[in-house]
N, C-alpha and C positions, 0 to 999 in steps of 0.2 A: 363405508362411504362417507366422505366429508364434503361440505359445500363451502367454497371460498367466499369470504366476505367482500372480496374485491380483487382486482388485478390491475397491473400497469406494465406496459411494454416500454422500456427505457434503456438508456445507455448504462452499461454495467462494467464491471472489472475493476480490480484493485488499483491497477496502474492509472486508469482513466480517473478514478476517484482522487488519487493523490495529485495528478496533474491539474485537475479542475480547481482544487482548493489552493494549490501553489500559485496558479495563475490569478486567482481571486485575491491572493495576498501580495501580489506584485512581484513574485519571484520569477525571474526569467527562466522558463522551463520549456524543454522540448520532449515530447513523448515519442518514444520509438516503439512501434507495434506492428505485428503481423496482421494484415487485413486482406480479406478476399475482395475480388471484383464482383460483388454481389449486393443486393439491396441492403442487407444488414451492414456491410462495410460502408456503403454510401451514407446510411443513417449515422453511423459512428463518426465518419469524417465531418458530416454537416453539424452534428451536435457539438463536437469538439471545437470546430471552427467558429461557431456562433458564440461559444463560451470563451473565446480568446486563447485557446490552447494551440501552441505550435505543434504540428504533427509531422513526424517522419515515418511514413508507412512502408512496409516491405511486403512483397507479394506472397499471398497464401492462397491455397486452393479454396479456402472457406474462411469465414469470419467466426470467431469464437462466440458461442451462444450458451446461456445457461438459464435455468428456471429456479428461482429461489422460493421455497415453500416456507412461509413465515407464520409464527404464532403471534397472538396479540402481545405477548411478553417480549417479542423480538428474537426468539429462538429461530434458528434457520437450518434448513437442509438445502444444499445447493446441488442441483442436478445438471451436469454438463451435457448439453444437447449436441454440441459440435466443438471441436478443438482445431486450432490452426494446423496446417500441414508443416512438416519439419522444415526448419530454416536451412537455407543453403550455407555453405562455408563463406560465400561472398557476403551474405547478409550478416553473419556473425562478425566478419572482418569490419564491415561498415559500422555496425553498432559499437564494436570495441573502439574503433578510431574516434567515433563521436564522444564516447564516454571518457576517453583519454584526454580529450581537449576540454572537458567540463571541469567546473570547480568542485562538483560533487556529483556522484552517481547514485541514484536510487535503483537498485536491482531487485526486482520482484521475483517471486517463486514462479519459474516457468522453465521450459526447455532451453529457450534462448538465454535466460538468466543463468541457468546451470552451466552452459557453455562459457559464458563470460567469467563466472567465478572460478571455474576450473582453470582457465587460462591465467587468471590472476594468481591463483595458488601455485601455478607452474612458473611464475616469475614475471608475468606481463606487468608493465607499468600502467598507471592510470590514477584517476581521481579517487579519493576516499569513498568507500561504498557504505551506504546505509541500506539495510534490508528489513523487511517486515516478515517475521516468521509466523504470524497469525496464531493459530491454535497449536503451537509447538508443544510437544510433550516431553522434551528433553532428550529424546532418543531416536526420532524419525531420521532415517538415513538420508532421505532426499534433502533435508534441510542442512545437513552437516557441512557441505562445502560453502553454502551461503554464510553460515555462521562463522566459519573459520576465515573467510575472506573479508568479513565486514568490520568496519570501524565502529558502527553503532547498530544495535539490533532492537527491534520492537517485537512485541508479542502480546497476546491476551492471556487471561488466566483460565480459559475454558478447559484446558487439559491438565490442570495442576491444582493441588490442594495447598501448595506452598510456593507462592510466586517469587518470594525472595530467594529461595533455594534454586528455583529454575533459572532466575537471572544470574545467580552466581555461577551455575554450571555453564551458562553461556559465556560469561566473562573469562572463565577458565580456559576457553578455547581461543581467546585473543582479542575480542572487541574491547574498546575502552569504556563503553557505556551500554547499559541495557535498560529498556523502558517497557513496562507492562501495564496495559489498560485493564481495569477491573470493573467495567460496566458502570453501574449506578454508584459504585463505591469509589470512583475516581481513577487515579493512575499513580504509579510509583516508578522510581528510577534508582538504579544502583550503579555507581561508578567503579572502575577497576581499583581505585584507591580506597574502596570501602564506604565512600560517602553515600548517604541515602537522602531521598527527597520524595515528597508525596503531595498530591493535590486532590481535593474533592471534585466530584462531578459538578458541572454547572447545571442549574435548573433548566429544564427544557420541556416544551410541549411536544412530545414524541409523536411524529407521524410515521416514520420508517427508520429502522436502525441500520439499514444497509448503507455502507460507506462511512459510518461514524468513525471507525478506526482509521480509515484513510485520511479523513478530515483532521483527526487528532494528530496523526503523523505529520501532515502538511503544516499545521499550526506550530507544532514543536520545531520542525525544521526551519520554517521561516524565521521564527524567533531566534533560533541558534545562529542563523546566518547574519542576523542583526546584532549579534554579540551578547544576547541575553544569557544569564546563568541558567542552570538546570531547573531551578524552581520557577523562573519566569517562563521557560520553555514549556514546562508542564502546564502552567496556567494558560498559556496561549493555545496549547493543544486542546485543552478542555473547552475553551471558548469556541474554537473553530469546529469542534465536534457538534455543537449545538446547531450550526448551519446545516449539517447533513441530517441530523435527527429531526429537524423541523420541516423537511421536505420529503416527498415520496421519490425524489430523484437523488442521485449522488451529490448534486449541488443544484440549488435553485436556478442557476443559469441554464441548465438543461431543459427546464420546463418551457422556455421560450421556443424550443424546437419541437 
Protein backbone atom coordinates (compact mmCIF):
# COMPACT_ATOMS: atom_id res chain seq x y z
CA UNK A 1 0.00 0.00 0.00
CA UNK A 2 1.20 3.47 -0.90
CA UNK A 3 -0.14 6.87 0.16
CA UNK A 4 -0.37 9.66 -2.38
CA UNK A 5 1.37 12.91 -1.53
CA UNK A 6 -1.34 14.85 -3.35
CA UNK A 7 -3.80 14.76 -6.20
CA UNK A 8 -5.34 17.10 -8.75
CA UNK A 9 -8.37 16.75 -11.04
CA UNK A 10 -7.69 18.68 -14.22
CA UNK A 11 -7.86 18.82 -17.99
CA UNK A 12 -5.72 16.13 -19.59
CA UNK A 13 -4.86 14.65 -22.95
CA UNK A 14 -2.00 15.13 -25.38
CA UNK A 15 -4.13 16.93 -27.99
CA UNK A 16 -5.46 19.38 -25.40
CA UNK A 17 -1.91 20.04 -24.20
CA UNK A 18 -0.67 20.88 -27.68
CA UNK A 19 -3.69 23.10 -28.42
CA UNK A 20 -3.33 25.02 -25.14
CA UNK A 21 0.32 25.85 -25.80
CA UNK A 22 -0.21 26.68 -29.47
CA UNK A 23 -2.98 29.09 -28.48
CA UNK A 24 -0.67 30.63 -25.87
CA UNK A 25 1.93 31.16 -28.59
CA UNK A 26 -0.55 32.91 -30.88
CA UNK A 27 -0.93 30.11 -33.42
CA UNK A 28 -4.44 29.95 -34.89
CA UNK A 29 -5.49 26.49 -33.75
CA UNK A 30 -8.68 24.43 -33.75
CA UNK A 31 -8.83 21.27 -31.65
CA UNK A 32 -11.01 18.46 -33.01
CA UNK A 33 -12.05 16.03 -30.29
CA UNK A 34 -14.64 13.43 -29.31
CA UNK A 35 -16.50 14.56 -26.18
CA UNK A 36 -19.44 13.18 -24.28
CA UNK A 37 -22.54 15.07 -23.17
CA UNK A 38 -21.51 14.52 -19.56
CA UNK A 39 -20.00 16.58 -16.71
CA UNK A 40 -16.45 15.71 -17.72
CA UNK A 41 -17.14 16.87 -21.28
CA UNK A 42 -18.59 20.10 -19.90
CA UNK A 43 -15.45 20.66 -17.83
CA UNK A 44 -13.24 20.06 -20.87
CA UNK A 45 -15.22 22.51 -23.01
CA UNK A 46 -15.16 25.17 -20.31
CA UNK A 47 -11.44 24.83 -19.57
CA UNK A 48 -10.47 25.00 -23.23
CA UNK A 49 -12.79 27.94 -23.83
CA UNK A 50 -11.38 29.91 -20.94
CA UNK A 51 -7.88 29.27 -22.27
CA UNK A 52 -8.78 30.61 -25.70
CA UNK A 53 -8.70 27.29 -27.57
CA UNK A 54 -11.14 26.94 -30.45
CA UNK A 55 -12.88 23.57 -30.13
CA UNK A 56 -14.74 21.49 -32.69
CA UNK A 57 -16.31 18.65 -30.73
CA UNK A 58 -17.94 15.49 -32.01
CA UNK A 59 -20.47 13.36 -30.15
CA UNK A 60 -19.22 10.48 -28.05
CA UNK A 61 -21.05 8.30 -25.56
CA UNK A 62 -18.51 9.35 -22.93
CA UNK A 63 -15.55 11.64 -22.40
CA UNK A 64 -12.08 10.16 -22.16
CA UNK A 65 -10.73 9.99 -18.61
CA UNK A 66 -7.48 8.71 -17.21
CA UNK A 67 -5.60 8.64 -13.92
CA UNK A 68 -1.87 9.33 -13.96
CA UNK A 69 0.18 7.81 -11.15
CA UNK A 70 3.32 9.91 -10.77
CA UNK A 71 6.59 9.51 -8.91
CA UNK A 72 8.48 12.53 -7.53
CA UNK A 73 10.96 12.04 -10.39
CA UNK A 74 8.19 12.47 -12.96
CA UNK A 75 7.83 8.81 -13.94
CA UNK A 76 4.26 8.00 -14.94
CA UNK A 77 1.80 5.19 -15.36
CA UNK A 78 -1.40 6.28 -17.11
CA UNK A 79 -4.55 4.28 -16.39
CA UNK A 80 -7.41 4.81 -18.84
CA UNK A 81 -10.71 4.97 -16.96
CA UNK A 82 -12.89 5.68 -20.01
CA UNK A 83 -12.30 5.94 -23.75
CA UNK A 84 -14.49 7.65 -26.38
CA UNK A 85 -17.01 5.61 -28.32
CA UNK A 86 -16.02 4.81 -31.93
CA UNK A 87 -16.29 7.78 -34.29
CA UNK A 88 -18.86 7.58 -37.06
CA UNK A 89 -17.90 7.73 -40.73
CA UNK A 90 -19.48 11.19 -40.88
CA UNK A 91 -17.24 12.37 -38.03
CA UNK A 92 -14.15 11.09 -39.82
CA UNK A 93 -15.28 12.83 -43.02
CA UNK A 94 -15.76 16.13 -41.18
CA UNK A 95 -12.39 15.94 -39.45
CA UNK A 96 -10.66 15.05 -42.72
CA UNK A 97 -12.31 17.97 -44.51
CA UNK A 98 -11.18 20.37 -41.78
CA UNK A 99 -7.61 19.09 -41.89
CA UNK A 100 -7.54 19.35 -45.67
CA UNK A 101 -8.27 23.07 -45.39
CA UNK A 102 -5.58 23.67 -42.74
CA UNK A 103 -2.01 24.85 -43.26
CA UNK A 104 -0.74 22.01 -41.11
CA UNK A 105 -2.39 19.07 -39.33
CA UNK A 106 -1.27 17.67 -35.97
CA UNK A 107 -2.65 14.13 -35.88
CA UNK A 108 -2.28 12.45 -32.50
CA UNK A 109 -2.34 8.74 -31.73
CA UNK A 110 -6.01 7.74 -31.52
CA UNK A 111 -8.61 5.73 -33.40
CA UNK A 112 -9.74 8.87 -35.23
CA UNK A 113 -6.13 9.71 -36.02
CA UNK A 114 -5.57 6.18 -37.32
CA UNK A 115 -8.52 6.55 -39.70
CA UNK A 116 -7.18 9.88 -40.95
CA UNK A 117 -3.66 8.61 -41.65
CA UNK A 118 -4.95 5.44 -43.31
CA UNK A 119 -6.93 7.61 -45.73
CA UNK A 120 -3.85 9.73 -46.33
CA UNK A 121 -1.78 6.65 -47.13
CA UNK A 122 -4.51 5.55 -49.52
CA UNK A 123 -4.08 8.76 -51.51
CA UNK A 124 -6.27 11.36 -49.80
CA UNK A 125 -4.97 14.93 -50.15
CA UNK A 126 -4.42 17.23 -47.19
CA UNK A 127 -2.12 19.42 -45.16
CA UNK A 128 1.31 18.14 -44.06
CA UNK A 129 0.96 15.95 -40.97
CA UNK A 130 3.03 16.31 -37.80
CA UNK A 131 2.59 13.51 -35.28
CA UNK A 132 3.81 12.69 -31.78
CA UNK A 133 4.82 9.04 -31.37
CA UNK A 134 5.48 9.47 -27.62
CA UNK A 135 7.38 6.45 -26.20
CA UNK A 136 7.75 4.73 -29.55
CA UNK A 137 10.07 1.71 -29.54
CA UNK A 138 10.68 1.54 -33.29
CA UNK A 139 8.44 -1.48 -33.82
CA UNK A 140 4.92 -0.88 -32.43
CA UNK A 141 2.43 -1.67 -35.20
CA UNK A 142 -0.18 0.93 -34.15
CA UNK A 143 2.32 3.72 -34.71
CA UNK A 144 3.41 2.55 -38.16
CA UNK A 145 0.75 4.28 -40.33
CA UNK A 146 1.16 7.53 -38.38
CA UNK A 147 4.88 7.38 -39.02
CA UNK A 148 4.52 6.68 -42.74
CA UNK A 149 1.96 9.44 -43.26
CA UNK A 150 3.87 12.12 -41.33
CA UNK A 151 6.07 14.93 -42.55
CA UNK A 152 7.58 15.48 -39.08
CA UNK A 153 7.61 13.06 -36.15
CA UNK A 154 8.28 13.62 -32.45
CA UNK A 155 9.06 11.04 -29.79
CA UNK A 156 10.79 10.62 -26.44
CA UNK A 157 13.64 8.30 -25.53
CA UNK A 158 11.78 6.26 -22.89
CA UNK A 159 11.81 3.08 -24.99
CA UNK A 160 15.23 3.29 -26.60
CA UNK A 161 18.91 3.21 -25.69
CA UNK A 162 19.89 4.86 -28.98
CA UNK A 163 17.72 7.86 -29.85
CA UNK A 164 19.69 8.67 -33.00
CA UNK A 165 19.15 5.17 -34.39
CA UNK A 166 15.46 5.33 -33.50
CA UNK A 167 15.06 8.64 -35.32
CA UNK A 168 16.90 7.30 -38.36
CA UNK A 169 14.58 4.28 -38.48
CA UNK A 170 11.66 6.71 -38.50
CA UNK A 171 13.14 8.79 -41.30
CA UNK A 172 13.66 5.63 -43.35
CA UNK A 173 9.85 5.38 -43.52
CA UNK A 174 9.39 8.79 -45.11
CA UNK A 175 9.31 11.81 -42.72
CA UNK A 176 11.68 14.69 -43.47
CA UNK A 177 12.48 15.41 -39.81
CA UNK A 178 12.51 13.50 -36.52
CA UNK A 179 12.71 15.12 -33.07
CA UNK A 180 13.35 13.29 -29.80
CA UNK A 181 13.04 14.72 -26.29
CA UNK A 182 15.50 13.43 -23.70
CA UNK A 183 13.97 14.74 -20.47
CA UNK A 184 16.52 16.60 -18.36
CA UNK A 185 19.15 16.08 -21.09
CA UNK A 186 17.30 18.27 -23.57
CA UNK A 187 16.25 17.32 -27.10
CA UNK A 188 17.75 16.34 -30.44
CA UNK A 189 16.65 16.44 -34.07
CA UNK A 190 17.69 14.53 -37.18
CA UNK A 191 16.90 15.59 -40.74
CA UNK A 192 16.42 13.29 -43.72
CA UNK A 193 19.55 14.90 -45.17
CA UNK A 194 21.56 13.66 -42.19
CA UNK A 195 21.76 17.03 -40.42
CA UNK A 196 21.79 16.91 -36.61
CA UNK A 197 20.84 19.44 -33.98
CA UNK A 198 20.57 19.44 -30.20
CA UNK A 199 19.55 21.69 -27.33
CA UNK A 200 19.94 21.39 -23.54
CA UNK A 201 16.92 21.46 -21.27
CA UNK A 202 15.97 24.84 -19.85
CA UNK A 203 16.23 25.22 -16.06
CA UNK A 204 12.85 24.80 -14.39
CA UNK A 205 11.27 24.53 -10.97
CA UNK A 206 9.38 21.33 -11.73
CA UNK A 207 5.88 21.09 -10.30
CA UNK A 208 4.46 18.42 -12.64
CA UNK A 209 5.94 16.79 -15.74
CA UNK A 210 2.59 16.03 -17.40
CA UNK A 211 2.26 17.89 -20.68
CA UNK A 212 5.91 18.94 -20.97
CA UNK A 213 6.33 17.00 -24.21
CA UNK A 214 3.21 18.60 -25.69
CA UNK A 215 4.46 22.05 -24.69
CA UNK A 216 7.81 21.31 -26.33
CA UNK A 217 6.02 20.16 -29.50
CA UNK A 218 3.96 23.36 -29.58
CA UNK A 219 6.97 25.60 -29.02
CA UNK A 220 8.88 23.86 -31.80
CA UNK A 221 5.92 24.02 -34.19
CA UNK A 222 5.20 27.70 -33.51
CA UNK A 223 8.84 28.58 -34.16
CA UNK A 224 8.84 26.53 -37.36
CA UNK A 225 5.74 28.34 -38.63
CA UNK A 226 7.59 31.61 -37.98
CA UNK A 227 10.45 30.49 -40.20
CA UNK A 228 13.02 29.47 -37.58
CA UNK A 229 15.71 26.91 -38.37
CA UNK A 230 15.78 23.59 -36.52
CA UNK A 231 18.17 24.87 -33.83
CA UNK A 232 15.86 27.77 -33.09
CA UNK A 233 12.83 25.50 -33.05
CA UNK A 234 14.47 23.17 -30.54
CA UNK A 235 15.32 26.12 -28.30
CA UNK A 236 11.75 27.44 -28.53
CA UNK A 237 10.41 24.00 -27.63
CA UNK A 238 12.68 23.78 -24.60
CA UNK A 239 11.53 27.20 -23.40
CA UNK A 240 7.86 26.34 -23.81
CA UNK A 241 8.27 23.06 -21.93
CA UNK A 242 9.12 25.09 -18.82
CA UNK A 243 5.60 26.56 -18.90
CA UNK A 244 4.11 23.10 -18.46
CA UNK A 245 6.72 21.88 -15.99
CA UNK A 246 6.04 24.86 -13.73
CA UNK A 247 2.32 24.12 -13.38
CA UNK A 248 0.26 21.23 -12.03
CA UNK A 249 -1.93 21.70 -15.12
CA UNK A 250 -1.14 21.15 -18.80
CA UNK A 251 -0.90 24.93 -19.02
CA UNK A 252 -1.31 27.62 -16.33
CA UNK A 253 -4.35 28.98 -18.19
CA UNK A 254 -6.28 25.90 -17.04
CA UNK A 255 -5.80 26.86 -13.38
CA UNK A 256 -8.22 29.76 -13.80
CA UNK A 257 -10.97 27.19 -14.34
